[in-house]
C-alpha positions in Angstrom: 0.0 0.0 0.2 2.8 2.5 0.9 4.7 1.4 -2.3 1.5 2.5 -4.5 1.3 5.7 -2.5 4.9 6.5 -3.1 4.5 5.4 -6.7 1.6 7.6 -7.3 3.4 10.8 -5.4 6.2 10.6 -7.6 4.1 10.2 -10.7 2.4 13.5 -9.6 5.6 15.0 -9.2 7.0 13.9 -12.6 3.8 15.2 -14.2 3.7 18.8 -12.8 7.3 19.0 -13.8 6.5 18.5 -17.4 3.6 20.9 -17.2 6.1 23.3 -15.8 8.7 22.8 -18.5 5.8 22.8 -21.0 4.5 26.2 -20.0 8.1 27.5 -20.2 8.6 26.5 -23.8 5.4 28.1 -24.9 6.2 31.3 -23.2 9.5 31.3 -24.9 8.2 30.2 -28.0 5.7 33.4 -28.0 8.4 35.6 -27.0 10.6 34.1 -29.9 7.8 34.8 -32.5 7.0 38.5 -31.2 10.7 39.2 -31.7 10.7 37.6 -35.2 7.6 40.1 -35.8 9.6 43.1 -34.4 12.4 42.7 -36.4 10.6 42.1 -39.5 9.0 45.4 -39.0 12.5 47.3 -38.3 13.9 45.6 -41.5 10.9 46.8 -43.5 11.3 50.6 -42.1 15.0 50.3 -42.8 14.3 49.3 -46.4 11.9 52.0 -46.8 14.4 54.8 -45.5 17.4 53.5 -47.4 17.0 55.3 -50.5 16.7 58.6 -48.8 13.4 59.3 -50.6 10.3 58.8 -48.5 6.8 57.8 -50.4 4.1 60.1 -50.3 2.1 59.6 -47.3 -1.6 59.2 -48.5 -4.1 60.0 -46.1 -6.3 56.9 -47.3 -6.6 54.7 -50.6 -9.8 57.1 -51.1 -9.6 60.2 -49.0 -12.6 62.2 -48.6 -12.2 64.6 -45.8 -15.5 66.4 -46.2 -18.5 65.6 -48.4 -20.5 68.5 -46.7 -19.9 71.4 -48.8 -18.9 75.0 -47.4 -19.3 78.2 -48.9 -16.2 80.0 -49.6 -14.7 83.5 -50.8 -16.1 84.2 -54.3 -19.1 81.8 -54.2 -22.1 83.7 -56.0 -25.6 82.8 -54.2 -29.1 83.2 -55.0 -31.0 84.1 -51.7 -34.9 84.0 -51.5 -36.7 85.3 -48.6 -40.3 84.2 -49.5 -42.5 87.3 -49.6 -39.9 89.6 -49.4 -38.7 90.9 -52.7 -36.6 93.6 -51.2 -34.4 91.0 -49.3 -34.0 88.5 -52.1 -31.5 88.4 -54.9 -28.0 87.4 -56.1 -25.1 87.9 -53.7 -21.5 87.2 -53.5 -19.4 86.1 -50.6 -16.9 88.9 -50.1 -13.2 89.0 -49.1 -14.3 89.0 -45.5 -16.3 85.7 -46.0 -19.6 87.4 -45.4 -22.6 88.3 -47.4 -24.0 91.7 -47.2 -27.9 91.6 -47.3 -30.6 94.5 -47.0 -31.9 95.3 -43.4 -29.8 92.4 -41.5 -26.3 93.6 -42.8 -23.2 90.9 -42.8 -23.7 87.4 -42.3 -21.1 85.1 -42.0 -20.7 82.6 -44.8 -17.2 81.6 -45.5 -16.6 77.9 -44.4 -20.1 77.2 -43.5 -22.5 74.6 -44.9 -25.3 76.1 -46.7 -28.0 74.7 -44.5 -26.0 76.8 -41.4 -25.8 80.2 -43.4 -29.5 79.6 -44.2 -30.4 79.5 -40.5 -28.3 82.4 -39.5 -30.1 84.5 -42.0 -33.4 83.2 -40.4 -32.3 84.1 -37.0 -31.2 87.6 -37.8 -34.5 88.2 -39.6 -36.5 86.8 -36.8 -34.9 89.0 -34.3 -37.5 91.9 -35.0 -38.2 91.9 -38.6 -40.1 88.7 -39.7 -42.3 86.3 -37.4 -41.3 83.0 -39.7 -39.0 83.8 -42.4 -39.0 81.2 -45.2 -35.6 81.1 -47.1 -34.0 79.5 -49.9 -29.8 79.6 -50.5 -28.4 78.2 -54.1 -25.2 78.4 -55.4 -25.2 80.3 -58.6 -21.4 80.1 -59.4 -19.1 78.3 -57.4 -15.4 79.8 -56.8 -13.0 78.5 -59.1 -10.0 75.7 -58.3 -6.3 76.4 -58.9 -4.1 74.1 -60.8 -0.1 74.4 -60.6 3.2 72.7 -60.4 4.4 70.2 -63.1 1.8 71.0 -65.5 1.9 73.1 -69.1 -0.6 76.0 -68.6 -1.4 76.3 -64.8 -3.7 78.7 -63.4 -7.2 79.3 -62.3 -10.0 77.5 -63.9 -14.0 77.5 -63.3 -15.3 74.5 -61.3 -17.8 72.1 -62.6 -19.7 69.6 -60.9 -18.1 66.1 -60.8 -14.8 67.2 -61.7 -12.1 64.5 -61.1 -8.3 64.9 -60.8 -7.6 63.9 -64.4 -10.2 66.3 -65.5 -8.2 69.2 -63.6 -4.9 68.3 -65.0 -6.3 68.1 -68.7 -7.7 71.7 -68.1 -4.3 73.0 -67.4 -3.0 71.3 -70.4 -1.8 67.9 -69.3 1.8 66.7 -67.3 5.1 67.9 -68.0 7.9 65.8 -68.7 8.9 66.2 -65.0 5.9 65.4 -63.6 5.2 62.5 -60.9 1.9 61.2 -62.5 1.3 58.9 -59.0 -0.4 61.4 -56.8 -1.1 65.1 -56.4 -1.1 67.4 -53.4 -4.6 68.9 -52.9 -4.7 71.9 -50.5 -8.6 72.6 -49.2 -9.1 75.3 -47.0 -9.9 74.5 -43.3 -8.7 70.8 -43.9 -4.8 71.3 -44.8 -3.2 69.3 -47.5 -3.5 65.9 -48.6 -1.6 63.9 -50.8 -3.9 62.1 -53.0 -3.0 58.9 -55.2 -4.3 59.7 -58.9 -6.2 56.1 -58.8 -8.2 57.2 -56.2 -11.9 58.3 -56.6 -11.7 61.9 -55.3 -14.2 64.5 -55.8 -12.7 68.1 -56.4 -14.5 70.7 -54.4 -14.6 74.7 -55.3 -11.6 76.3 -54.4 -9.2 73.4 -54.3 -5.7 73.9 -54.8 -4.0 71.2 -56.7 -0.1 70.5 -57.3 1.4 68.4 -59.4 5.0 67.3 -58.0 8.1 66.7 -59.6 9.4 63.0 -59.7 12.8 62.6 -58.4 13.9 60.0 -61.1 
């Protein structure tokens, strides 16, 4: 009986030792795997920087920073206040980013969505002038876009709905022989500059400033 208990106890000790060794082996294996992954990441980074020329940092494969159109300086608007012909008419967002209207004066417009601009007009009119003003705002002419850099005839061009990157470059006479045709830099007011791949579906908005970069080789 005592011999059987002794053998069983010895078996349990051996079993525990095997479990501990197995756990240590698994932990070391995991550590080795993580070390290999980390080393691979460092190797990729080193290769990417080895040429001394960093690739353009695209925001996304299909960057669309803001789909809501915001008014800007130079936009020409048709504003209708129902039942008030003297308050209705065609207006332009001036150099201060405002629209000057009869009776209520200057209304901030630049960098505001049309819905916010319309609400701002309504609040001013409702403040002692009209009880429940009904207003519509339509854009008659959008502000132009600008294309420059490695294009043949850079400059200012009228915006058209549905305009794409390749359309804008075509308006500017196409690429020069020095152009990097893989991406363009697009500066958009209020959102900064984006490096956009030419292969992406990127909608141009009024006021966009598009620069075609020079290739390095």
